[in-house]
N, C-alpha and C positions, 0 to 999 in steps of 0.2 A: 629361107624356108619358114613358113608360118607355123605357129605353135598354138595349142589350145588357149594359152594366155593371150596371144594376139587376137584370137577369135573373141574372147571375153571383152577385150578393149574395143574392138570394132563393133560388137553388138551393143555395148553400152553407148558408144557414140551414135549409132543409128537410132537407138531408143531415145536419146536426148534430142534427136532431130525429128522425132514423132513420125517416123516412116510408117507406111501402111503394112508392109510386109518385108521379109528378108528373102531374097532369092539367091541361090547359088547353083553353079554349074557342076554336075557330077557325071562327067562323060569323058571318054578318051578320044572322041572324034574318029570312031571306027579304028582305033589302034594307032592313030597318028600323033597323039598327044598324051601326056601323063595325066592320069586321073587324080583328082583331089584325094587325099588319104581318107580312109574310112573314119579315123579318129577325128580329123578336122570336120568332116561332114556331120558326125555325131555331135561334136561340140557346138557347131552352128545351130543344129536343131534343138539341142538341150538348152543352150543359153538364150536363144530367141524365145523359146516357149516359156522359160522362167521369167522373162520380161513381158510376157503376154503378147508377143509378136507372132503373127502367122509366118510360117516358113514354107517356101516353095522351092522345089529342086528340079532343075532341068536334067533329066536322065534319059538314057536310051535302053539300057539292058534291064530285062525283067528281074534278073538276079539282084541287081543293085536296088531295085524298088523293094524287093522282098526283104533285103538285109536292113 
């Protein structure tokens, strides 16, 4: 299972590779898969923004977008 520390490591690696943006999947495929935890999604957004990287999320539910 990934942790916020894993996220920091991954975002640092992506930043060193000079990516244009960070995209993550925040969806449960209509209930057929486990959704990424909110804490990890928040860590991705926070750490990417701190490095000046744009963040894009693939999501389906309006409630997730509002959160």
